[in-house]
NUNU-688383 format. One record per residue (C-alpha): z, x, y. Coordinates in steps of 0.25 Angstrom, whole numbers, padded with zeros to 4 digits, always signed. Layout:
// residues N
ZXY;...
This chain:
// residues 295
+0136+0033+0007;+0128+0029-0006;+0122+0017+0001;+0118+0026+0013;+0111+0036+0003;+0104+0024-0004;+0099+0019+0009;+0095+0033+0014;+0087+0034+0001;+0080+0021+0003;+0076+0025+0017;+0071+0039+0014;+0067+0039-0001;+0057+0032-0010;+0063+0033-0023;+0054+0033-0036;+0061+0027-0048;+0056+0026-0062;+0051+0012-0061;+0048+0011-0046;+0049+0016-0032;+0060+0013-0022;+0062+0013-0007;+0047+0011-0004;+0048+0001+0007;+0047+0005+0021;+0061+0006+0028;+0057+0011+0042;+0061-0001+0050;+0074-0006+0057;+0085-0013+0049;+0080-0009+0035;+0093-0001+0032;+0106-0005+0039;+0112+0006+0046;+0099+0014+0049;+0091+0013+0062;+0077+0012+0057;+0071+0008+0070;+0058+0015+0074;+0061+0027+0083;+0049+0036+0087;+0058+0048+0090;+0064+0047+0076;+0051+0045+0069;+0045+0057+0076;+0057+0066+0072;+0056+0062+0057;+0040+0061+0056;+0033+0074+0052;+0020+0078+0046;+0021+0091+0037;+0008+0098+0033;+0009+0103+0019;-0005+0108+0017;-0018+0109+0025;-0031+0113+0020;-0045+0111+0024;-0047+0097+0017;-0032+0094+0013;-0020+0091+0021;-0006+0088+0015;+0005+0084+0024;+0019+0076+0023;+0021+0065+0033;+0036+0063+0034;+0044+0052+0041;+0034+0041+0041;+0034+0027+0034;+0026+0025+0022;+0017+0015+0029;+0013+0024+0039;+0010+0036+0029;+0002+0026+0021;-0006+0021+0033;-0009+0036+0036;-0013+0039+0022;-0023+0027+0021;-0029+0031+0035;-0032+0045+0029;-0038+0039+0017;-0047+0028+0023;-0047+0028+0038;-0051+0041+0044;-0066+0041+0046;-0076+0051+0041;-0091+0052+0041;-0098+0048+0028;-0112+0043+0023;-0113+0029+0027;-0128+0026+0025;-0138+0033+0016;-0153+0031+0019;-0161+0035+0006;-0175+0039+0008;-0177+0045-0006;-0169+0046-0018;-0175+0049-0031;-0163+0054-0038;-0156+0047-0049;-0145+0043-0039;-0147+0029-0034;-0147+0027-0019;-0134+0019-0018;-0127+0030-0026;-0133+0041-0018;-0128+0034-0005;-0114+0032-0011;-0113+0047-0015;-0118+0051-0001;-0107+0042+0005;-0096+0049-0002;-0100+0063+0003;-0090+0068+0014;-0097+0072+0027;-0091+0083+0035;-0092+0077+0049;-0080+0074+0058;-0080+0059+0060;-0073+0060+0073;-0086+0065+0079;-0093+0052+0076;-0091+0037+0080;-0091+0025+0070;-0105+0020+0067;-0108+0006+0071;-0114+0000+0059;-0124-0009+0067;-0131+0004+0073;-0138+0016+0069;-0131+0029+0067;-0131+0038+0079;-0126+0052+0081;-0112+0048+0085;-0109+0040+0072;-0118+0045+0061;-0121+0058+0053;-0134+0059+0046;-0136+0067+0033;-0149+0069+0025;-0150+0072+0010;-0164+0076+0006;-0166+0084-0006;-0176+0084-0018;-0175+0091-0031;-0186+0101-0036;-0189+0109-0048;-0186+0124-0047;-0199+0131-0051;-0192+0144-0053;-0182+0138-0064;-0183+0144-0078;-0190+0135-0088;-0179+0135-0098;-0169+0131-0087;-0161+0118-0088;-0152+0120-0077;-0155+0110-0065;-0150+0120-0055;-0161+0129-0059;-0172+0119-0062;-0171+0111-0049;-0169+0112-0034;-0160+0102-0027;-0156+0095-0040;-0142+0093-0035;-0140+0085-0022;-0127+0089-0015;-0120+0085-0002;-0125+0098+0004;-0139+0093+0004;-0135+0083+0015;-0139+0087+0029;-0135+0082+0042;-0146+0076+0050;-0141+0074+0065;-0143+0061+0072;-0146+0060+0086;-0140+0071+0094;-0130+0075+0083;-0135+0089+0084;-0130+0090+0098;-0117+0082+0096;-0113+0090+0084;-0119+0104+0086;-0109+0111+0077;-0108+0100+0066;-0109+0103+0052;-0110+0089+0046;-0112+0089+0031;-0105+0085+0018;-0091+0090+0016;-0095+0096+0002;-0108+0102-0001;-0107+0101-0016;-0107+0085-0018;-0117+0082-0028;-0125+0070-0024;-0136+0069-0034;-0145+0076-0044;-0160+0077-0043;-0171+0081-0052;-0185+0086-0047;-0192+0076-0039;-0180+0068-0035;-0175+0068-0021;-0165+0062-0011;-0168+0059+0003;-0157+0051+0010;-0151+0050+0025;-0136+0048+0027;-0128+0042+0038;-0114+0046+0039;-0105+0038+0048;-0090+0038+0052;-0081+0029+0044;-0069+0026+0036;-0068+0029+0021;-0058+0034+0011;-0056+0050+0011;-0050+0059+0001;-0036+0059+0007;-0024+0055-0001;-0009+0056-0001;-0006+0066-0011;+0006+0066-0021;+0018+0072-0016;+0018+0087-0018;+0014+0086-0033;+0024+0075-0036;+0018+0062-0039;+0030+0054-0040;+0025+0048-0053;+0039+0045-0058;+0035+0051-0072;+0048+0057-0073;+0054+0044-0075;+0047+0043-0088;+0056+0053-0094;+0070+0048-0099;+0076+0062-0097;+0071+0063-0083;+0071+0050-0076;+0086+0049-0073;+0086+0063-0068;+0075+0062-0057;+0075+0054-0044;+0062+0053-0037;+0061+0049-0022;+0052+0053-0010;+0055+0053+0005;+0051+0040+0010;+0044+0045+0023;+0038+0058+0018;+0023+0057+0014;+0014+0068+0009;-0001+0067+0013;-0012+0076+0007;-0025+0073+0014;-0038+0079+0008;-0050+0078+0016;-0064+0076+0011;-0068+0087+0021;-0074+0078+0032;-0061+0080+0040;-0050+0090+0039;-0037+0083+0033;-0029+0085+0046;-0040+0078+0054;-0039+0066+0044;-0024+0065+0046;-0026+0066+0061;-0037+0055+0061;-0028+0046+0051;-0017+0047+0061;-0026+0043+0073;-0030+0031+0064;-0016+0027+0061;-0012+0028+0075;-0024+0019+0079;-0019+0009+0069;-0005+0009+0075;-0010+0007+0089;-0019-0005+0085;-0007-0011+0078;+0001-0009+0091;-0010-0015+0099;-0011-0027+0090;+0004-0029+0092;+0003-0028+0107;-0008-0038+0107;+0000-0048+0098;+0012-0047+0107;+0004-0050+0120;-0002-0062+0114;
């Protein structure tokens, strides 16, 4: 019985010790443990696998993925981070920039501003062709700082002395390309946040740029959060009076996801798109296996 319990622990738990972590290897394959049938069975997988939504808000989704191998859970995590496409500023055409921010820094800042536009409405842009209404969003940022003639002479507050001395993301305006007005009659393409500070200006300084946003893959603000406030730091093992009284372990096939969106897409849509991408990767792998077998 003791051997059986030890084997069950190896199959079901990742044990955190004082100086290391045990049972981290994948065990979900036939013959790994004598006396256990670990052959793949779709019915058994469907019965054991579940997704429990713990918390869902406008830009945040926390859920548990239970009954899945670590490799699949990690693949899903990496897809969420870097392979779900979004619309972002790709090219910046600078017509005038007399601010203290160099053109390259300004373009980089603009490229980091999340754009509220559903990428599923657009095609990927061919880099060898000009942008069109089906693959490009165009934004303009045109602003000039002026003195406020009504400001008190003794005032030293820039907010009172100047007009438009702070350039925010809210100053970016959508300029429809082609027939985008007809394609997206109810669209509200704009930055996700209006209060992102881009630059500071003084009287006479101005910025006049045109931006092209395209569909692409980038890293988003999405992460696998620490499990329910417990970081598994193993700090307890540093205390002589506690380390022999505590046993740390986690369920091997239970993974907690906390998905925080930048606001471009809701977190549930990010999860849905990540699942589609993972399914596509699996299908391509199966197709490659079939082509090798035919050869």
